[in-house]
C-alpha positions as CSV (number, residue, x, y, z in Angstrom):
1,X,-25.8,-49.1,30.5
2,X,-24.6,-52.1,28.6
3,X,-21.8,-54.4,29.7
4,X,-18.1,-54.2,29.0
5,X,-17.5,-57.4,27.0
6,X,-13.7,-57.3,26.4
7,X,-12.7,-58.1,30.0
8,X,-12.0,-61.1,32.2
9,X,-14.8,-62.0,34.6
10,X,-14.9,-64.6,37.4
11,X,-17.0,-67.5,36.4
12,X,-16.5,-69.2,39.8
13,X,-14.1,-70.7,42.2
14,X,-12.1,-73.6,40.9
15,X,-13.9,-75.9,43.3
16,X,-17.2,-75.2,41.6
17,X,-16.2,-77.0,38.4
18,X,-15.9,-80.8,38.0
19,X,-17.2,-83.5,35.7
20,X,-20.8,-82.3,35.9
21,X,-22.3,-80.0,33.2
22,X,-22.9,-76.6,34.8
23,X,-24.7,-73.6,33.5
24,X,-23.2,-70.2,34.3
25,X,-24.7,-66.9,33.2
26,X,-22.3,-64.0,32.5
27,X,-23.3,-60.7,30.8
28,X,-26.8,-62.1,30.3
29,X,-25.4,-65.1,28.2
30,X,-25.7,-68.7,29.3
31,X,-22.5,-70.7,29.2
32,X,-22.0,-74.4,29.7
33,X,-18.9,-75.2,31.8
34,X,-17.3,-78.4,32.9
35,X,-13.8,-79.8,33.7
36,X,-12.3,-81.9,30.9
37,X,-10.2,-85.0,31.5
38,X,-6.9,-83.0,31.2
39,X,-8.0,-80.7,34.1
40,X,-8.9,-77.7,32.0
41,X,-12.3,-76.0,32.2
42,X,-14.4,-75.9,29.0
43,X,-16.8,-73.0,28.4
44,X,-19.2,-73.3,25.6
45,X,-22.3,-71.5,24.4
46,X,-25.2,-73.3,26.2
47,X,-27.5,-73.6,23.2
48,X,-27.5,-76.3,20.6
49,X,-27.5,-74.6,17.1
50,X,-30.2,-77.0,15.9
51,X,-33.3,-76.5,18.0
52,X,-31.7,-74.3,20.8
53,X,-32.0,-76.8,23.6
54,X,-29.4,-75.9,26.3
55,X,-26.6,-78.3,26.1
56,X,-26.6,-78.3,29.9
57,X,-29.8,-80.5,29.5
58,X,-27.7,-83.1,27.6
59,X,-25.0,-85.4,28.8
60,X,-21.2,-85.9,28.7
61,X,-19.7,-88.6,26.6
62,X,-16.0,-88.5,27.6
63,X,-15.0,-84.9,27.0
64,X,-17.8,-84.3,24.5
65,X,-21.3,-83.1,25.2
66,X,-24.3,-84.7,23.5
67,X,-27.5,-82.6,23.0
68,X,-30.4,-84.1,24.8
69,X,-32.8,-83.5,21.9
70,X,-31.4,-85.1,18.8
71,X,-28.0,-86.2,19.9
72,X,-25.7,-83.7,18.1
73,X,-22.4,-84.0,19.9
74,X,-19.8,-81.2,20.5
75,X,-16.2,-81.4,21.7
76,X,-14.5,-79.1,24.1
77,X,-13.7,-76.6,21.4
78,X,-17.3,-76.3,20.4
79,X,-17.0,-78.2,17.1
80,X,-19.7,-80.7,16.2
81,X,-18.2,-84.2,16.0
82,X,-21.4,-86.3,15.4
83,X,-24.9,-85.8,14.0
84,X,-26.9,-89.0,14.3
85,X,-28.5,-90.1,11.0
86,X,-26.1,-88.3,8.7
87,X,-22.3,-88.4,7.9
88,X,-21.7,-84.8,6.9
89,X,-21.3,-82.1,9.5
90,X,-22.3,-78.6,8.2
91,X,-19.9,-75.7,8.8
92,X,-22.5,-74.0,10.9
93,X,-22.7,-77.0,13.3
94,X,-20.8,-75.5,16.2
95,X,-21.2,-73.7,19.4
96,X,-19.2,-70.7,20.5
97,X,-16.3,-71.3,22.8
98,X,-15.2,-68.8,25.4
99,X,-11.6,-68.3,26.5
100,X,-10.9,-69.5,30.1
101,X,-8.1,-68.8,32.5
102,X,-7.6,-70.5,35.8
103,X,-5.2,-69.2,38.4
104,X,-5.1,-69.1,42.2
105,X,-8.1,-71.4,42.3
106,X,-10.2,-68.9,40.4
107,X,-11.8,-69.5,37.0
108,X,-12.0,-66.5,34.7
109,X,-14.0,-66.2,31.5
110,X,-13.7,-63.8,28.5
111,X,-17.1,-63.0,26.9
112,X,-15.8,-60.5,24.2
113,X,-13.6,-60.7,21.2
114,X,-11.5,-63.8,21.8
115,X,-8.5,-62.4,19.9
116,X,-8.1,-59.8,22.6
117,X,-8.1,-62.3,25.5
118,X,-4.5,-63.4,24.9
119,X,-3.1,-59.9,25.2
120,X,-5.1,-58.9,28.2
121,X,-3.7,-60.0,31.6
122,X,-5.9,-61.6,34.2
123,X,-6.1,-59.8,37.5
124,X,-3.4,-60.8,39.9
125,X,-1.7,-59.6,43.2
126,X,1.8,-60.4,44.4
127,X,0.4,-61.4,47.8
128,X,-1.2,-64.5,46.2
129,X,2.3,-66.0,45.8
130,X,3.8,-64.5,48.9
131,X,4.3,-67.1,51.8
132,X,3.9,-64.3,54.3
133,X,0.2,-63.9,53.3
134,X,-2.6,-66.4,53.7
135,X,-5.4,-66.6,51.0
136,X,-8.9,-67.7,52.0
137,X,-11.9,-68.0,49.7
138,X,-15.2,-66.9,51.0
139,X,-18.6,-67.3,49.4
140,X,-20.7,-65.9,46.6
141,X,-23.0,-63.0,47.5
142,X,-26.1,-63.0,45.1
143,X,-27.4,-59.5,44.7
144,X,-30.5,-58.2,42.9
145,X,-28.6,-55.2,41.9
146,X,-26.9,-53.7,38.8
147,X,-23.2,-54.4,38.9
148,X,-22.4,-50.7,38.6
149,X,-24.1,-50.0,41.9
150,X,-22.2,-52.9,43.5
151,X,-18.9,-51.7,42.2
152,X,-19.6,-48.1,43.3
153,X,-20.1,-49.4,46.9
154,X,-16.6,-50.9,46.7
155,X,-14.8,-47.6,46.0
156,X,-16.7,-45.7,48.7
157,X,-15.1,-45.6,52.2
158,X,-17.7,-43.1,53.4
159,X,-20.5,-45.6,53.7
160,X,-18.7,-47.8,56.1
161,X,-19.5,-45.7,59.2
162,X,-23.2,-45.8,58.6
163,X,-23.8,-49.2,56.9
164,X,-21.4,-51.3,59.0
165,X,-21.2,-49.6,62.5
166,X,-20.6,-52.9,64.4
167,X,-18.2,-54.7,62.0
168,X,-16.2,-52.6,59.5
169,X,-16.8,-49.1,60.8
170,X,-17.8,-46.8,63.7
171,X,-18.6,-43.2,64.3
172,X,-15.0,-42.2,64.6
173,X,-14.6,-42.1,60.8
174,X,-17.8,-40.1,59.9
175,X,-16.1,-36.8,59.3
176,X,-12.6,-38.0,58.3
177,X,-11.8,-36.8,54.7
178,X,-11.6,-39.3,51.9
179,X,-8.8,-39.0,49.4
180,X,-9.4,-40.0,45.8
181,X,-7.1,-40.7,42.9
182,X,-8.7,-41.2,39.5
183,X,-5.7,-40.8,37.3
184,X,-5.2,-44.4,36.4
185,X,-6.5,-47.9,36.7
186,X,-7.4,-48.7,39.4
187,X,-9.4,-45.9,40.8
188,X,-8.3,-45.4,44.5
189,X,-10.1,-43.9,47.5
190,X,-8.6,-44.0,50.9
191,X,-8.5,-42.5,54.4
192,X,-6.7,-43.0,57.8
193,X,-8.5,-42.8,61.1
194,X,-5.9,-41.9,63.7
195,X,-6.0,-42.6,67.4
196,X,-9.5,-44.0,67.5
197,X,-11.4,-46.8,69.0
198,X,-10.9,-50.1,67.1
199,X,-13.8,-51.4,65.0
200,X,-15.5,-54.6,65.8
201,X,-13.7,-56.5,63.2
202,X,-10.2,-55.8,64.6
203,X,-11.3,-56.1,68.2
204,X,-12.0,-59.7,67.2
205,X,-9.2,-60.5,64.7
206,X,-6.4,-58.3,66.0
207,X,-7.3,-58.4,69.7
208,X,-7.1,-54.6,69.9
209,X,-8.7,-52.9,72.9
210,X,-6.8,-49.6,73.2
211,X,-6.9,-46.9,70.5
212,X,-5.6,-47.7,67.0
213,X,-4.6,-46.1,63.8
214,X,-6.7,-47.7,61.0
215,X,-6.9,-47.4,57.3
216,X,-9.1,-48.1,54.3
217,X,-7.7,-48.2,50.8
218,X,-10.3,-49.0,48.1
219,X,-8.9,-50.1,44.7
220,X,-11.4,-50.5,41.9
221,X,-10.1,-52.2,38.8
222,X,-12.2,-51.9,35.7
223,X,-14.6,-53.2,34.9
224,X,-15.6,-54.6,38.4
225,X,-12.9,-56.1,40.5
226,X,-12.2,-54.5,43.9
227,X,-9.5,-54.8,46.5
228,X,-10.0,-53.2,49.9
229,X,-6.8,-52.9,51.9
230,X,-7.8,-52.3,55.5
231,X,-6.2,-52.8,58.9
232,X,-5.2,-51.5,62.3
233,X,-2.1,-50.9,64.4
234,X,-1.6,-49.6,67.9
235,X,-1.9,-45.9,67.8
236,X,1.4,-45.5,69.8
237,X,3.3,-46.8,66.7
238,X,2.2,-43.9,64.6
239,X,2.7,-45.9,61.4
240,X,3.3,-44.1,58.1
241,X,1.1,-44.9,55.2
242,X,3.8,-47.2,53.6
243,X,4.2,-49.2,56.9
244,X,0.9,-50.9,56.8
245,X,2.5,-54.4,56.9
246,X,3.6,-53.6,60.5
247,X,0.0,-53.7,61.5
248,X,-2.8,-56.3,61.1
249,X,-3.5,-56.0,57.4
250,X,-6.3,-57.5,55.4
251,X,-6.9,-57.4,51.6
252,X,-10.6,-58.1,51.0
253,X,-11.1,-59.0,47.3
254,X,-14.5,-58.7,45.5
255,X,-14.9,-60.3,42.1
256,X,-18.2,-59.0,40.7
257,X,-19.8,-61.0,37.9
258,X,-22.6,-59.2,36.0
259,X,-25.2,-61.8,35.5
260,X,-27.9,-59.6,34.0
261,X,-29.0,-56.0,34.1
262,X,-30.3,-56.3,37.7
263,X,-28.5,-59.3,39.1
264,X,-24.9,-59.6,40.1
265,X,-22.7,-62.1,42.0
266,X,-20.0,-60.8,44.3
267,X,-17.5,-63.6,45.0
268,X,-15.4,-62.5,48.0
269,X,-12.3,-63.7,49.6
270,X,-9.4,-62.3,51.7
271,X,-5.6,-62.3,52.0
272,X,-4.2,-61.6,55.5
273,X,-0.8,-61.1,57.0
274,X,-1.7,-62.6,60.4
275,X,-2.7,-66.0,61.8
276,X,-1.6,-67.6,58.6
277,X,-2.5,-71.2,59.4
278,X,-5.4,-70.7,61.8
279,X,-8.6,-72.0,60.4
280,X,-10.6,-70.6,63.4
281,X,-9.5,-67.1,62.4
282,X,-10.7,-67.8,58.8
283,X,-14.1,-69.0,60.1
284,X,-14.4,-66.0,62.4
285,X,-13.6,-63.5,59.6
286,X,-16.1,-65.3,57.3
287,X,-18.8,-64.8,59.9
288,X,-18.1,-61.1,60.3
289,X,-17.9,-60.6,56.6
290,X,-21.2,-62.3,56.1
291,X,-22.8,-59.9,58.6
292,X,-21.3,-56.9,56.8
293,X,-22.1,-58.0,53.3
294,X,-25.7,-58.8,54.3
295,X,-25.9,-55.1,55.3
296,X,-24.5,-54.1,51.8
297,X,-27.0,-56.5,50.2
298,X,-30.0,-54.9,51.9
299,X,-28.8,-51.4,50.9
300,X,-28.0,-52.2,47.3
301,X,-31.2,-54.2,46.6
302,X,-33.3,-51.4,48.1
303,X,-31.6,-48.9,45.8
304,X,-32.3,-51.1,42.8
305,X,-35.9,-51.3,43.7
306,X,-36.1,-47.5,43.8
307,X,-34.2,-47.1,40.6
308,X,-36.8,-49.4,38.9
309,X,-39.5,-47.0,39.9
310,X,-40.3,-43.8,38.0
311,X,-38.8,-40.6,39.4
312,X,-39.3,-36.9,38.7
313,X,-35.9,-36.0,40.2
314,X,-32.3,-36.8,39.2
315,X,-30.0,-38.0,41.9
316,X,-27.6,-35.5,43.4
317,X,-23.8,-35.9,43.7
318,X,-21.8,-35.2,46.8
319,X,-18.1,-34.5,47.3
320,X,-17.6,-38.1,48.4
321,X,-18.8,-39.3,44.9
322,X,-15.7,-38.4,42.9
323,X,-14.4,-42.0,42.6
324,X,-17.8,-43.4,41.6
325,X,-18.5,-40.6,39.1
326,X,-15.2,-41.2,37.3
327,X,-15.9,-44.9,37.4
328,X,-19.3,-44.6,35.7
329,X,-17.8,-42.4,33.0
330,X,-15.0,-44.9,32.3
331,X,-17.4,-47.7,32.0
332,X,-19.5,-45.7,29.5
333,X,-16.4,-44.9,27.5
334,X,-15.4,-48.6,27.4
335,X,-18.9,-49.7,26.3
336,X,-18.9,-47.0,23.6
337,X,-15.5,-48.0,22.3
338,X,-16.7,-51.6,21.9
339,X,-19.5,-50.4,19.7
340,X,-17.0,-49.0,17.1
341,X,-14.7,-51.2,15.1
342,X,-11.3,-49.6,14.5
343,X,-10.0,-49.9,11.0
344,X,-6.5,-48.8,12.0
345,X,-4.5,-45.8,10.7
346,X,-5.6,-44.7,7.3
347,X,-3.4,-45.2,4.2
348,X,-3.2,-42.1,2.0
349,X,-6.0,-40.2,3.8
350,X,-8.0,-37.6,2.0
351,X,-8.3,-35.5,5.1
352,X,-5.5,-33.6,6.9
353,X,-6.1,-32.9,10.6
354,X,-4.4,-30.1,12.4
355,X,-5.5,-30.8,15.9
């Protein structure tokens, strides 16, 4: 399956970009990124049009980048501004520039048709700007796995009981039905586990010891950004589904960057409505997330290894796969749509359609 190009992908946290020339790979394309003197992040094709040396092997001259082979120099827009040994600059002397958007300390990049980037909003959540929530960036999980498999894992509450039995799940949820809504974007899968033992995560963060009501809401935004709303509350409160803010509530965010066909980066962070200014809580949550995500990594990379091997059987689908099945179809539809260039509505058409 090919990549969806006309979408915003996370290139990195804002803290990853400074004066240094940095190569980033997105959708199997190498991009040169660096922060210009005005604070914006430049994103250029990382290949000189002359002899194809990566510009990341060159050096900065102010806000310009000089190729390390013959000195061709390009500005932040990708235009060549100097060719040593000649005065004229051919029209073909440029490198592609990619649109970039930076918000909430996250740098996004657009790899497709640049004309569509302006009209396509970057992922956002109101909690980012809400003072009653605390945002904390985690790390980057490098996975030898196709991004589709990674994304599927993030719209799948059913795996938690088995893959994360000591951190994010336990046996109490094994047979609890999963609800799925596939009518829009995002695709949503969710379930509540009522009056059950708290999971390890909330024993630690929420201090729960008695039984709780807990929830998992998985929101998968196409092509591959996921928000997992999970939390717990004292079972005696009997919270309704729209009262989750009365409990200890976490929004775990996963920004998946497809690097190549079998390599993805999952940058993860969280928003929380508790212990807003407590760095120790952030560190404790990071430690637990690292354990859980290492468990995901082991599963996903083992799956990829098997998918790379020949098989005489096709995989089966279960009732719990509704969200992931619809997700795969929507990705296929987006990829197919990008292969076809729309010419708009026909003028004086020679065919009359009645359906």
